[in-house]
FIMARGU-541437 format. One record per residue: residue number from 1; residue in one letter; x negated, y, z negated of N, C-alpha, C, O in turn. Coordinates in Angstrom, 2 decimals, padded with zeros to 5 digits, always signed. Each point is the difference from the previous one (the first is absolute). Layout:
N
<NUM, A, <X, Y, Z>, <X, Y, Z>, <X, Y, Z>, <X, Y, Z>>,
...
***
This chain:
190
<1, M, <-093.98, -031.83, +009.76>, <+000.50, -001.29, +000.43>, <+001.19, +000.20, +000.93>, <+000.87, +000.84, -000.26>>,
<2, S, <-000.84, -001.58, +001.31>, <+001.07, +000.12, +000.99>, <+001.33, -000.45, -000.57>, <+000.07, -000.93, -000.81>>,
<3, T, <+000.99, +001.59, +001.23>, <+001.33, -000.42, -000.40>, <+000.48, -001.15, +000.89>, <+000.79, -000.83, -000.43>>,
<4, A, <-001.27, +000.79, +001.66>, <+000.34, -001.08, +000.92>, <-001.30, -000.63, +000.48>, <-001.05, +000.64, +000.02>>,
<5, Q, <+001.13, -001.89, +000.35>, <-001.18, -000.68, +000.54>, <+000.42, -000.83, +001.20>, <+000.66, -001.03, -000.14>>,
<6, Y, <-001.04, +001.50, +001.31>, <+000.23, -000.79, +001.20>, <-001.04, -001.10, +000.07>, <-001.12, +000.14, -000.48>>,
<7, G, <+001.53, -001.24, +001.07>, <-000.90, -001.13, +000.18>, <+000.50, -000.87, +001.14>, <+000.93, +000.36, +000.72>>,
<8, M, <-001.57, -001.51, -000.58>, <+000.33, -000.89, +001.09>, <-000.05, -001.44, -000.48>, <-000.77, -000.36, -000.89>>,
<9, V, <+001.63, -000.46, +001.50>, <-000.04, -001.45, -000.19>, <-000.31, -000.61, +001.35>, <+000.64, +000.32, +001.00>>,
<10, I, <-001.64, -001.21, -000.97>, <-000.39, -000.69, +001.23>, <+000.16, -001.50, -000.23>, <-000.61, -000.55, -000.92>>,
<11, D, <+001.42, -000.09, +001.74>, <+000.28, -001.43, -000.13>, <-001.05, -000.79, +000.79>, <+000.11, -000.15, +001.22>>,
<12, L, <-001.11, -000.35, -001.92>, <-001.10, -000.71, +000.66>, <+000.40, -001.36, +000.54>, <-000.77, -000.61, +000.75>>,
<13, R, <+001.93, +000.11, -001.12>, <+000.43, -001.30, +000.52>, <+000.19, +000.03, +001.51>, <-000.07, -001.04, +000.65>>,
<14, S, <+000.29, +002.24, -000.09>, <+000.26, +000.10, +001.44>, <-001.02, +000.86, +000.74>, <+000.20, +000.29, +001.19>>,
<15, C, <-001.27, +000.13, -001.84>, <-001.01, +000.81, +000.68>, <-000.79, -000.90, +000.96>, <-000.54, -001.03, -000.40>>,
<16, T, <+000.49, +001.44, +001.67>, <-000.71, -000.78, +001.01>, <-001.41, +000.51, +000.26>, <-000.73, -000.60, +000.79>>,
<17, G, <+000.34, +001.69, -001.44>, <-001.33, +000.57, +000.21>, <-000.14, +000.69, +001.34>, <-001.12, +000.14, +000.51>>,
<18, C, <+002.22, +000.29, +000.08>, <-000.01, +000.56, +001.36>, <-000.65, +001.37, +000.10>, <-000.39, +000.41, +001.10>>,
<19, Q, <+000.25, +000.29, -002.20>, <-000.62, +001.32, -000.08>, <+000.83, +001.12, +000.63>, <-000.53, +001.08, +000.25>>,
<20, T, <+001.80, -001.31, +000.01>, <+000.85, +001.07, +000.52>, <+000.07, +001.14, -001.00>, <+000.03, +001.17, +000.40>>,
<21, C, <+000.00, -001.47, -001.68>, <+000.02, +001.04, -001.04>, <-001.26, +000.85, +000.08>, <+000.06, +001.22, -000.13>>,
<22, V, <-001.19, -001.86, +000.33>, <-001.29, +000.69, +000.05>, <-000.05, +000.95, +001.20>, <-000.37, +001.17, -000.14>>,
<23, I, <+000.75, -001.68, +001.31>, <-000.09, +000.80, +001.22>, <+001.05, +001.11, +000.00>, <-000.30, +001.12, +000.43>>,
<24, S, <+001.51, -001.41, -000.89>, <+001.03, +001.05, -000.01>, <-000.40, +001.13, -000.96>, <+000.24, +001.17, +000.30>>,
<25, C, <-000.83, -001.50, -001.42>, <-000.47, +001.02, -000.96>, <-001.10, +000.84, +000.65>, <+000.05, +001.23, -000.05>>,
<26, K, <-001.02, -001.89, +000.64>, <-001.14, +000.72, +000.59>, <+000.45, +000.93, +001.12>, <-000.41, +001.16, +000.05>>,
<27, T, <+001.25, -001.66, +000.86>, <+000.38, +000.82, +001.15>, <+001.00, +001.09, -000.39>, <-000.15, +001.14, +000.42>>,
<28, A, <+001.16, -001.47, -001.19>, <+001.03, +000.98, -000.36>, <-000.55, +001.12, -000.89>, <+000.42, +001.15, +000.11>>,
<29, N, <-001.36, -001.49, -000.98>, <-000.60, +001.01, -000.89>, <-001.26, +000.61, +000.59>, <-000.65, +000.83, -000.64>>,
<30, E, <+000.29, -001.25, +001.84>, <-001.19, +000.50, +000.67>, <-001.23, -000.08, -000.90>, <-000.75, +000.97, -000.15>>,
<31, V, <+000.56, -002.15, -000.44>, <-001.16, -000.22, -000.86>, <-001.24, +000.01, +000.89>, <-000.11, -000.80, +000.92>>,
<32, P, <-000.82, +001.70, -001.19>, <-001.14, +000.18, +000.91>, <-001.07, -001.08, -000.13>, <-000.06, -000.76, -000.97>>,
<33, E, <-000.77, +000.75, +001.98>, <-001.23, -000.79, +000.02>, <+000.28, -001.47, -000.26>, <+000.99, -000.55, +000.48>>,
<34, E, <-001.84, -000.07, -001.24>, <+000.12, -001.42, -000.29>, <+000.82, -000.27, -001.26>, <+000.08, -001.15, -000.45>>,
<35, G, <+000.52, +002.18, -000.13>, <+000.73, -000.14, -001.26>, <+001.34, -000.68, +000.16>, <+000.64, +000.09, +001.05>>,
<36, F, <-000.22, -000.77, -002.09>, <+001.32, -000.63, -000.08>, <+000.56, +000.25, -001.39>, <-000.73, -000.05, -000.99>>,
<37, W, <+002.03, +000.32, +000.91>, <+000.65, +000.20, -001.28>, <+000.77, -001.24, -000.44>, <+000.55, -000.03, -001.10>>,
<38, S, <-000.52, -000.97, +001.92>, <+000.68, -001.26, -000.28>, <-000.90, -001.11, +000.50>, <-000.78, +000.20, +000.94>>,
<39, H, <+000.87, -001.36, -001.56>, <-000.84, -001.13, +000.38>, <+000.78, -001.31, -000.14>, <+000.99, -000.07, -000.73>>,
<40, V, <-001.42, -000.93, +001.44>, <+000.47, -001.37, -000.20>, <-001.21, -000.80, -000.45>, <-001.02, -000.04, +000.68>>,
<41, I, <+001.16, -000.61, -001.83>, <-001.09, -000.81, -000.53>, <+000.49, -001.43, -000.21>, <+001.20, -000.28, +000.04>>,
<42, D, <-002.14, -000.61, -000.26>, <+000.33, -001.40, -000.28>, <+000.60, -000.09, -001.40>, <-000.57, +000.52, -000.95>>,
<43, Y, <+001.71, -001.18, +000.83>, <+000.66, -000.14, -001.29>, <-000.91, -000.67, -001.03>, <+000.02, +000.34, -001.18>>,
<44, Y, <-000.82, -001.28, +001.64>, <-000.88, -000.75, -000.90>, <-001.34, +000.71, -000.22>, <-000.89, -000.53, -000.66>>,
<45, E, <+000.76, +001.72, +001.21>, <-001.17, +000.86, -000.13>, <-001.23, -000.58, +000.69>, <-001.13, +000.30, -000.38>>,
<46, G, <+001.37, -001.13, +001.38>, <-001.08, -000.49, +000.85>, <-000.08, +000.87, +001.24>, <+000.45, +001.14, -000.01>>,
<47, E, <-001.03, -001.68, +001.06>, <-000.11, +000.74, +001.25>, <+001.35, -000.01, +000.71>, <+000.60, -001.06, +000.18>>,
<48, T, <-000.14, +002.24, +000.23>, <+001.31, +000.13, +000.64>, <-000.01, -000.76, +001.33>, <-000.96, +000.07, +000.76>>,
<49, Y, <+002.03, -000.77, -000.50>, <+000.23, -000.81, +001.21>, <-000.86, -001.25, +000.07>, <-000.12, -000.61, +001.06>>,
<50, I, <-000.48, +000.22, -002.18>, <-000.69, -001.28, -000.11>, <+000.79, -000.80, -001.03>, <+000.18, +000.44, -001.14>>,
<51, A, <+000.30, -001.61, +001.53>, <+000.83, -000.81, -000.89>, <-000.75, -000.36, -001.28>, <-001.21, -000.22, +000.01>>,
<52, S, <+001.96, +000.18, -001.10>, <-000.54, -000.39, -001.29>, <+000.48, -001.40, -000.34>, <+001.02, -000.46, +000.51>>,
<53, E, <-001.75, -000.20, -001.37>, <+000.46, -001.30, -000.49>, <+000.62, +000.23, -001.37>, <-000.65, +000.50, -000.92>>,
<54, V, <+001.91, -000.87, +000.79>, <+000.74, +000.20, -001.24>, <+000.64, -001.33, -000.37>, <+000.81, -000.54, +000.75>>,
<55, D, <-001.18, +000.01, -001.91>, <+000.52, -001.29, -000.46>, <-000.17, -001.08, +001.06>, <+000.89, -000.81, +000.22>>,
<56, G, <-002.06, +000.82, +000.42>, <-000.31, -001.03, +000.99>, <+000.68, +000.19, +001.35>, <-000.10, -000.87, +000.87>>,
<57, K, <+000.78, +002.00, -000.69>, <+000.68, +000.26, +001.27>, <-000.52, +001.31, +000.60>, <-000.43, +000.91, -000.71>>,
<58, V, <+000.50, -000.84, +002.03>, <-000.40, +001.21, +000.68>, <+001.16, +001.01, -000.09>, <+001.15, -000.35, +000.23>>,
<59, D, <-001.49, +001.59, -000.56>, <+001.04, +001.02, -000.15>, <-000.55, +001.35, +000.46>, <-001.19, +000.27, -000.12>>,
<60, M, <+002.08, +000.56, +000.64>, <-000.36, +001.34, +000.40>, <+001.15, +000.93, -000.40>, <+001.10, -000.09, +000.54>>,
<61, K, <-001.39, +000.98, -001.48>, <+000.99, +000.96, -000.45>, <-000.67, +001.37, -000.08>, <-001.22, +000.12, -000.12>>,
<62, F, <+002.06, +000.92, +000.19>, <-000.52, +001.36, +000.10>, <+000.62, +000.90, -001.07>, <+001.09, -000.26, -000.52>>,
<63, R, <-001.83, +001.32, +000.23>, <+000.49, +001.06, -000.90>, <-000.26, +001.33, +000.73>, <-001.14, +000.33, +000.32>>,
<64, S, <+002.20, +000.41, -000.07>, <-000.20, +001.32, +000.57>, <-000.11, +000.99, -001.15>, <+000.78, -000.05, -000.96>>,
<65, T, <-001.74, +000.94, +001.06>, <-000.28, +000.92, -001.10>, <+000.09, +001.45, +000.48>, <-000.15, +000.29, +001.18>>,
<66, L, <+000.39, +000.59, -002.12>, <+000.06, +001.43, +000.22>, <-000.26, +000.66, -001.34>, <-000.27, -000.70, -000.98>>,
<67, C, <+000.34, +002.01, +000.91>, <-000.16, +000.67, -001.29>, <+001.09, -000.49, -000.94>, <+001.15, -000.14, +000.40>>,
<68, N, <-001.52, -000.11, -001.64>, <+000.94, -000.51, -001.00>, <+000.82, +001.09, -000.69>, <+000.88, -000.32, -000.79>>,
<69, H, <-001.15, +001.58, +001.07>, <+000.73, +001.11, -000.62>, <+000.20, -000.28, -001.49>, <+001.11, -000.04, -000.52>>,
<70, C, <-002.24, -000.16, -000.12>, <-000.03, -000.43, -001.40>, <+000.68, +001.00, -000.94>, <+000.00, +001.20, +000.24>>,
<71, A, <+000.56, -001.75, -001.29>, <+000.57, +000.86, -001.04>, <-001.11, +000.76, -000.73>, <+000.21, +001.13, -000.44>>,
<72, N, <-001.39, -001.76, +000.32>, <-001.17, +000.62, -000.64>, <-001.17, -000.04, +000.97>, <-000.94, -000.76, -000.21>>,
<73, P, <+000.97, +001.57, +001.27>, <-001.01, -000.12, +001.05>, <-001.40, +000.47, -000.43>, <-000.19, +001.14, -000.42>>,
<74, A, <-000.77, -002.04, +000.53>, <-001.39, +000.33, -000.32>, <-000.54, +001.07, +000.94>, <-000.81, +000.83, -000.41>>,
<75, C, <+001.26, -000.85, +001.67>, <-000.50, +000.98, +000.98>, <+000.39, +001.42, -000.39>, <-000.79, +000.92, +000.18>>,
<76, V, <+001.99, -000.74, -000.71>, <+000.46, +001.33, -000.41>, <-000.81, +000.48, -001.21>, <-000.43, +001.16, -000.05>>,
<77, A, <+000.24, -002.05, -000.90>, <-000.75, +000.38, -001.21>, <-001.44, +000.38, +000.33>, <-000.58, +000.85, -000.67>>,
<78, A, <+000.00, -001.47, +001.69>, <-001.41, +000.23, +000.33>, <-000.24, +001.18, +000.93>, <-001.12, +000.50, +000.07>>,
<79, C, <+002.13, -000.05, +000.65>, <-000.19, +001.04, +001.03>, <-000.43, +001.32, -000.64>, <+000.71, +000.53, -000.86>>,
<80, P, <-001.87, +000.01, +001.26>, <-000.49, +001.23, -000.63>, <+000.72, +001.27, +000.44>, <-000.12, +001.03, -000.66>>,
<81, T, <+000.86, -001.08, +001.78>, <+000.64, +001.22, +000.50>, <+001.51, +000.02, -000.17>, <+000.64, +001.04, +000.21>>,
<82, G, <-000.05, -002.17, -000.58>, <+001.46, -000.09, -000.06>, <+000.63, -000.30, +001.35>, <+001.22, +000.01, +000.13>>,
<83, A, <-002.06, -000.26, +000.88>, <+000.53, -000.33, +001.33>, <+000.81, -001.29, -000.04>, <+001.05, -000.10, +000.63>>,
<84, M, <-001.54, -000.87, -001.36>, <+000.75, -001.25, -000.17>, <+000.99, +000.25, -001.12>, <-000.39, +000.33, -001.12>>,
<85, H, <+001.67, -000.49, +001.41>, <+001.02, +000.35, -000.97>, <+001.19, -000.96, +000.09>, <+000.18, -000.71, +000.99>>,
<86, K, <+000.62, +000.71, -002.02>, <+001.18, -000.86, -000.11>, <+001.23, +000.89, -000.08>, <+000.06, +000.89, -000.85>>,
<87, S, <+000.91, -001.12, +001.72>, <+001.22, +000.79, +000.01>, <+000.84, -000.29, -001.24>, <+000.26, -001.15, -000.34>>,
<88, E, <+000.15, +002.21, -000.34>, <+000.87, -000.15, -001.16>, <+001.39, -000.50, +000.39>, <+000.66, -000.67, -000.78>>,
<89, E, <-000.22, +001.01, +002.00>, <+001.35, -000.37, +000.45>, <+000.10, -001.44, +000.49>, <+001.05, -000.64, -000.15>>,
<90, T, <-002.13, +000.12, +000.75>, <+000.08, -001.32, +000.63>, <-001.00, -001.01, -000.53>, <+000.18, -001.20, +000.19>>,
<91, G, <-001.22, +001.66, -000.85>, <-001.05, -000.90, -000.46>, <-000.97, -000.39, +001.10>, <-000.90, -000.81, -000.22>>,
<92, I, <+001.06, +001.39, +001.41>, <-000.88, -000.32, +001.13>, <-001.33, +000.71, -000.18>, <-000.04, +001.19, -000.34>>,
<93, V, <-001.05, -001.91, +000.57>, <-001.34, +000.54, -000.11>, <-000.45, +000.45, +001.39>, <+000.04, -000.78, +000.96>>,
<94, S, <-000.46, +002.04, -000.85>, <-000.42, +000.59, +001.29>, <-001.29, +000.77, -000.18>, <-000.44, +000.26, -001.12>>,
<95, V, <-000.16, +000.11, +002.25>, <-001.21, +000.83, -000.02>, <+000.29, +001.28, +000.79>, <+000.49, -000.05, +001.13>>,
<96, D, <-000.80, +001.18, -001.74>, <+000.12, +001.28, +000.68>, <-001.33, +000.25, +000.70>, <-000.98, +000.40, -000.62>>,
<97, Q, <+000.96, -000.65, +001.93>, <-001.24, +000.10, +000.75>, <-000.50, +001.44, +000.12>, <-001.15, +000.23, +000.39>>,
<98, D, <+001.99, +000.75, -000.70>, <-000.44, +001.40, +000.04>, <-000.94, +000.35, -001.15>, <-000.80, +000.93, +000.11>>,
<99, I, <+000.88, -001.69, -001.22>, <-000.90, +000.29, -001.12>, <-000.97, -001.14, -000.30>, <-000.85, +000.11, -000.88>>,
<100, C, <+000.98, -001.21, +001.62>, <-000.91, -001.14, -000.16>, <-001.39, +000.38, +000.49>, <-000.15, +000.64, +001.04>>,
<101, I, <-000.86, -001.04, -001.80>, <-001.39, +000.30, +000.38>, <-000.71, -001.23, +000.56>, <-001.19, +000.05, +000.31>>,
<102, G, <+001.90, -001.16, -000.19>, <-000.58, -001.20, +000.59>, <-001.09, -000.65, -000.82>, <-000.89, -000.64, +000.55>>,
<103, C, <+000.95, +000.79, -001.86>, <-001.06, -000.55, -000.87>, <+000.10, -001.51, -000.19>, <-000.96, -000.64, -000.43>>,
<104, N, <+002.12, +000.06, +000.76>, <+000.26, -001.44, -000.10>, <+000.07, -000.51, -001.44>, <-000.08, -001.21, -000.22>>,
<105, T, <+000.22, +002.10, -000.74>, <+000.14, -000.44, -001.39>, <+001.26, -000.85, -000.15>, <-000.02, -001.02, -000.69>>,
<106, C, <+001.10, +001.43, +001.34>, <+001.24, -000.77, -000.07>, <-000.18, -001.39, +000.60>, <+000.48, -000.99, -000.55>>,
<107, G, <-001.16, +000.92, +001.69>, <-000.24, -001.28, +000.66>, <-000.85, -000.93, -000.84>, <+000.23, -001.21, -000.04>>,
<108, N, <-001.23, +001.78, -000.64>, <-000.87, -000.81, -000.85>, <+000.69, -000.43, -001.30>, <-000.39, -001.00, -000.60>>,
<109, T, <+001.40, +001.75, +000.18>, <+000.69, -000.27, -001.26>, <+001.18, -000.95, +000.17>, <+000.32, -000.76, -000.91>>,
<110, C, <+000.33, +000.81, +002.07>, <+001.18, -000.82, +000.24>, <-000.35, -001.49, -000.05>, <-000.85, -000.44, +000.78>>,
<111, P, <+001.47, -000.34, -001.66>, <-000.33, -001.42, -000.08>, <+000.48, -000.79, +001.22>, <-000.36, -001.17, +000.16>>,
<112, Y, <+001.15, +001.79, +000.70>, <+000.52, -000.67, +001.19>, <-000.72, +000.48, +001.26>, <+000.32, -000.45, +001.10>>,
<113, E, <-001.28, +001.36, -001.25>, <-000.80, +000.53, +001.12>, <+000.89, +000.59, +001.09>, <-000.21, -000.26, +001.19>>,
<114, V, <+001.19, +001.06, -001.59>, <+000.98, +000.54, +000.96>, <-000.43, +001.29, +000.68>, <-000.02, +000.03, +001.23>>,
<115, P, <-000.33, +001.04, -001.94>, <-000.34, +001.24, +000.72>, <-001.22, -000.21, +000.89>, <-000.98, -000.64, -000.39>>,
<116, V, <+001.05, +001.20, +001.60>, <-001.10, -000.14, +000.95>, <-000.48, +001.38, +000.42>, <+000.79, +000.93, +000.16>>,
<117, L, <-002.09, -000.82, +000.02>, <-000.59, +001.26, +000.44>, <+000.21, +000.16, +001.50>, <-000.36, -000.88, +000.78>>,
<118, Q, <+000.94, +001.99, -000.39>, <+000.14, +000.34, +001.41>, <-001.19, +000.91, +000.32>, <+000.06, +001.22, -000.16>>,
<119, E, <-001.12, -001.86, +000.62>, <-001.30, +000.65, +000.13>, <+000.02, +001.23, +000.90>, <-000.68, +000.98, -000.29>>,
<120, E, <+001.44, -001.02, +001.36>, <+000.01, +001.13, +000.94>, <+000.43, +001.30, -000.68>, <-000.56, +001.06, +000.27>>,
<121, R, <+001.56, -001.15, -001.17>, <+000.49, +001.19, -000.71>, <-000.55, +000.10, -001.41>, <+000.19, +001.02, -000.68>>,
<122, C, <-000.89, -002.07, +000.22>, <-000.56, -000.07, -001.35>, <+001.10, +000.18, -001.06>, <-000.13, +000.81, -000.92>>,
<123, V, <+001.21, -001.57, +001.08>, <+001.09, -000.04, -000.97>, <+000.43, -001.45, -000.19>, <-000.28, -000.86, +000.84>>,
<124, M, <+000.95, +000.61, -001.92>, <+000.52, -001.33, -000.28>, <+001.38, -000.15, +000.63>, <+000.72, +000.98, +000.17>>,
<125, G, <-000.37, -002.20, +000.17>, <+001.33, -000.30, +000.52>, <+000.52, -001.29, -000.63>, <-000.78, -000.85, -000.42>>,
<126, K, <+002.10, +000.73, +000.36>, <+000.61, -001.20, -000.56>, <+001.50, +000.00, +000.27>, <+000.57, +001.03, +000.36>>,
<127, C, <+000.04, -002.17, -000.52>, <+001.45, -000.15, +000.12>, <+000.70, +000.95, -000.96>, <-000.38, +000.12, -001.17>>,
<128, N, <+001.41, +000.55, +001.67>, <+000.84, +000.81, -000.89>, <+001.44, -000.52, +000.03>, <+000.94, +000.73, -000.30>>,
<129, L, <-000.79, -001.99, +000.66>, <+001.28, -000.69, +000.09>, <+000.94, +000.70, +000.98>, <+001.22, -000.08, -000.11>>,
<130, C, <-001.83, +000.79, +001.07>, <+000.76, +000.78, +000.98>, <+001.03, +000.87, -000.71>, <+001.19, -000.03, +000.32>>,
<131, A, <-001.66, +000.81, -001.30>, <+000.87, +000.81, -000.85>, <+000.96, +000.88, +000.79>, <+001.16, +000.14, -000.38>>,
<132, G, <-001.63, +000.44, +001.47>, <+000.87, +000.84, +000.82>, <+001.16, -000.79, +000.58>, <+001.12, +000.52, +000.10>>,
<133, R, <-001.36, -001.75, +000.29>, <+001.06, -000.86, +000.51>, <+000.97, -000.38, -001.12>, <+001.22, -000.02, +000.21>>,
<134, L, <-001.75, -000.28, -001.39>, <+000.88, -000.33, -001.14>, <+000.91, +001.18, -000.31>, <+001.18, -000.19, -000.31>>,
<135, D, <-001.72, +001.41, +000.38>, <+000.80, +001.21, -000.25>, <+001.16, +000.11, +000.98>, <+001.04, +000.57, -000.33>>,
<136, Q, <-001.21, -001.12, +001.53>, <+001.03, +000.05, +001.04>, <+000.91, -001.23, -000.04>, <+000.86, -000.17, +000.86>>,
<137, G, <-001.05, -000.69, -001.87>, <+000.82, -001.21, -000.12>, <-000.45, -001.12, +000.93>, <+000.74, -000.95, +000.24>>,
<138, K, <-001.96, +001.06, +000.29>, <-000.54, -001.02, +000.90>, <-001.02, -000.86, -000.74>, <-000.57, +000.42, -001.00>>,
<139, D, <+000.36, -001.62, +001.53>, <-001.01, -000.90, -000.56>, <-001.40, +000.42, +000.46>, <-000.14, +000.62, +001.06>>,
<140, P, <-000.88, -000.96, -001.84>, <-001.37, +000.19, +000.48>, <-000.21, -000.78, +001.30>, <+000.71, -000.97, +000.28>>,
<141, F, <-001.69, +001.39, +000.51>, <-000.26, -000.64, +001.28>, <-000.28, -001.50, -000.15>, <+000.45, -000.78, +000.83>>,
<142, C, <-001.18, +000.38, -001.86>, <-000.32, -001.42, -000.18>, <+001.25, -000.83, -000.26>, <+000.10, -001.14, +000.45>>,
<143, V, <+000.86, +001.72, -001.17>, <+001.26, -000.70, -000.28>, <+000.82, -000.10, +001.28>, <+000.53, -001.06, +000.33>>,
<144, Q, <-000.43, +002.17, +000.38>, <+000.78, +000.04, +001.24>, <-000.54, -000.96, +001.05>, <+000.77, -000.63, +000.72>>,
<145, A, <-002.09, +000.52, -000.62>, <-000.62, -000.77, +001.08>, <-000.09, -001.49, -000.28>, <-000.16, -000.78, +000.95>>,
<146, C, <+000.26, +000.35, -002.18>, <-000.22, -001.42, -000.35>, <+000.99, -000.90, +000.73>, <+001.21, +000.12, -000.20>>,
<147, P, <-001.70, -001.03, +001.06>, <+000.91, -000.85, +000.76>, <+000.72, -001.04, -000.85>, <+001.06, -000.49, +000.39>>,
<148, T, <-001.61, +000.14, -001.55>, <+000.65, -000.99, -000.86>, <+000.80, +000.63, -001.13>, <+000.60, -000.70, -000.81>>,
<149, R, <-000.59, +002.03, +000.76>, <+000.81, +000.77, -000.97>, <-000.28, -000.43, -001.45>, <+000.93, -000.19, -000.79>>,
<150, I, <-002.21, +000.05, +000.47>, <-000.36, -000.47, -001.34>, <-000.25, +001.12, -001.00>, <-000.26, -000.26, -001.17>>,
<151, R, <+000.35, +001.52, +001.63>, <-000.30, +001.13, -000.86>, <+001.27, +000.76, -000.37>, <+000.86, +000.25, +000.84>>,
<152, K, <-000.77, +000.11, -002.11>, <+001.09, +000.84, -000.50>, <-000.62, +001.10, -000.84>, <-000.90, -000.26, -000.80>>,
<153, V, <+001.39, +001.47, +000.98>, <-000.52, +001.14, -000.76>, <+001.15, +000.64, -000.75>, <+001.13, +000.01, +000.48>>,
<154, G, <-001.42, +000.54, -001.65>, <+001.02, +000.67, -000.79>, <-000.54, +000.38, -001.36>, <-001.20, -000.09, -000.26>>,
<155, Q, <+002.10, +000.52, -000.61>, <-000.39, +000.43, -001.33>, <-000.06, -001.20, -000.94>, <+001.02, -000.57, -000.38>>,
<156, I, <-002.23, +000.20, +000.02>, <-000.13, -001.11, -000.95>, <+000.32, +000.47, -001.41>, <+000.17, -000.82, -000.91>>,
<157, S, <-000.09, +002.13, +000.72>, <+000.37, +000.54, -001.31>, <+001.50, -000.11, -000.25>, <+000.46, +000.20, -001.12>>,
<158, D, <+000.31, -000.52, +002.15>, <+001.45, -000.18, -000.12>, <+000.31, -001.48, -000.06>, <-000.15, -000.69, +001.01>>,
<159, P, <+000.57, +000.17, -002.16>, <+000.24, -001.45, -000.12>, <+001.12, -000.50, +000.92>, <+000.12, -001.21, +000.22>>,
<160, E, <+000.69, +002.10, +000.33>, <+001.08, -000.40, +000.89>, <-000.39, +000.06, +001.48>, <+000.81, -000.35, +000.87>>,
<161, S, <-002.02, +000.80, -000.57>, <-000.43, +000.09, +001.40>, <-000.26, -001.38, +000.57>, <-000.22, -000.96, -000.73>>,
<162, E, <+000.26, +000.87, +002.06>, <-000.26, -001.28, +000.67>, <-001.39, -000.54, -000.33>, <-000.16, -001.19, -000.24>>,
<163, V, <-000.84, +002.08, +000.22>, <-001.36, -000.48, -000.29>, <-000.13, -000.52, -001.43>, <-000.66, -001.01, -000.23>>,
<164, S, <+001.28, +001.68, -000.72>, <-000.06, -000.47, -001.38>, <+000.69, -001.35, -000.16>, <-000.48, -000.86, -000.73>>,
<165, K, <+001.59, +000.69, +001.43>, <+000.71, -001.28, -000.06>, <-000.83, -001.11, +000.64>, <-000.02, -001.12, -000.50>>,
<166, L, <-000.67, +001.43, +001.60>, <-000.87, -001.00, +000.64>, <-001.17, -000.39, -000.91>, <-000.35, -001.17, -000.10>>,
<167, I, <-000.23, +002.16, -000.56>, <-001.10, -000.27, -000.93>, <+000.46, -000.95, -001.10>, <-000.67, -000.98, -000.30>>,
<168, A, <+001.84, +001.27, -000.28>, <+000.52, -000.84, -001.08>, <+000.41, -001.38, +000.50>, <-000.33, -001.01, -000.62>>,
<169, E, <+001.05, +000.96, +001.72>, <+000.52, -001.27, +000.53>, <-001.10, -000.97, +000.40>, <+000.13, -001.20, -000.19>>,
<170, H, <-001.22, +001.73, +000.75>, <-001.06, -000.86, +000.52>, <-001.28, +000.02, -000.84>, <-001.02, -000.54, +000.42>>,
<171, N, <+001.07, +001.16, -001.59>, <-001.17, +000.14, -000.85>, <-001.19, +000.52, +000.81>, <-001.11, -000.51, -000.11>>,
<172, A, <+001.37, +001.55, +000.91>, <-001.04, +000.58, +000.85>, <-001.12, +000.56, -000.87>, <+000.24, +000.49, -001.10>>,
<173, Q, <-001.45, -000.57, +001.61>, <-001.19, +000.38, -000.75>, <-000.83, +001.02, +000.76>, <-000.05, -000.05, +001.23>>,
<174, P, <-000.61, +000.98, -001.93>, <-000.94, +000.89, +000.68>, <-001.29, -000.75, +000.34>, <-000.28, -001.04, -000.58>>,
<175, Y, <-000.48, +001.58, +001.52>, <-001.31, -000.55, +000.35>, <-001.01, +000.49, -001.02>, <-000.03, +001.19, -000.31>>,
<176, K, <-000.76, -002.07, -000.20>, <-001.01, +000.32, -001.02>, <+000.64, +000.72, -001.20>, <-000.40, +001.11, -000.34>>,
<177, P, <+001.38, -001.75, -000.30>, <+000.70, +000.66, -001.12>, <-000.87, +000.25, -001.22>, <+000.40, +000.70, -000.92>>,
<178, E, <-001.60, -001.29, +000.91>, <-000.89, +000.19, -001.15>, <-000.51, +001.44, -000.11>, <-000.47, +000.41, -001.06>>,
<179, N, <+000.57, +000.34, +002.15>, <-000.39, +001.41, -000.06>, <+001.05, +000.77, -000.81>, <+001.18, -000.32, +000.07>>,
<180, D, <-001.61, +001.31, -000.82>, <+000.92, +000.74, -000.87>, <+000.66, +001.18, +000.71>, <+000.41, +000.96, -000.66>>,
<181, T, <-000.32, -001.02, +001.98>, <+000.58, +001.09, +000.77>, <+001.50, -000.12, +000.19>, <+000.63, +000.97, +000.43>>,
<182, S, <-000.04, -002.10, -000.75>, <+001.43, -000.27, +000.18>, <+000.43, +000.23, +001.46>, <+000.71, +000.96, +000.29>>,
<183, P, <-001.14, -001.86, +000.62>, <+000.36, +000.15, +001.41>, <+001.50, -000.06, +000.23>, <+000.72, -000.65, -000.75>>,
<184, S, <-000.26, +001.34, +001.80>, <+001.42, +000.06, +000.33>, <+000.34, -000.75, +001.29>, <+001.09, +000.16, +000.55>>,
<185, V, <-002.02, -000.97, -000.06>, <+000.26, -000.90, +001.12>, <+000.01, -001.40, -000.57>, <-000.96, -000.43, -000.64>>,
<186, Y, <+002.07, -000.28, +000.89>, <+000.18, -001.35, -000.55>, <+000.12, -001.00, +001.14>, <+000.45, +000.32, +001.10>>,
<187, Y, <-000.86, -001.55, -001.39>, <+000.02, -001.06, +001.01>, <+000.83, -001.18, -000.49>, <-000.14, -000.46, -001.13>>,
<188, I, <+001.02, +000.00, +002.03>, <+000.68, -001.27, -000.24>, <-000.97, -001.06, +000.51>, <-000.32, -000.04, +001.19>>,
<189, L, <-000.15, -000.79, -002.08>, <-001.06, -000.93, +000.33>, <+000.52, -001.25, +000.70>, <+001.12, -000.45, -000.23>>,
<190, P, <-001.99, -000.11, +001.11>, <+000.42, -001.23, +000.73>, <+000.15, -001.18, -000.95>, <+000.34, -001.10, +000.44>>,
***
């Protein structure tokens, strides 16, 4: 079990669905082919960019998603080679592409459908919360690029951290909390 757990808080009250997080992640991490490690989906789980009717009113809200860096990641438990692993120091879930065999077991097991097969190299890929940038005291690319500054990253295992305080203050919730993976990405709901 990790001694620290990094996570993220995303304030959906101000998400415009602009996809800057998606594009900055893809380009900065050189995500190959048609793969994406971040997505923008419709908050109401309908078709993205098509207005929904909520309480008799037209509404359009968005949820940006990424790997949840779960406390109990199903992808890590299912990986037959140990390529998918969780850092003991940070709680960040990553894939070692040098030992990954591209079997997609992690992708099929993840309840959030996060790991993606990079077919050209036959390995899995996914968000690693820009761990190298965090090590340098920098924000992940998606946090840095967000024009509305709705993303905060930090140690959710530290009750005094900014992210932990935001979670408590706004009763932030994980996406699909019914999964027993204990996601580490929380959302301030609209």
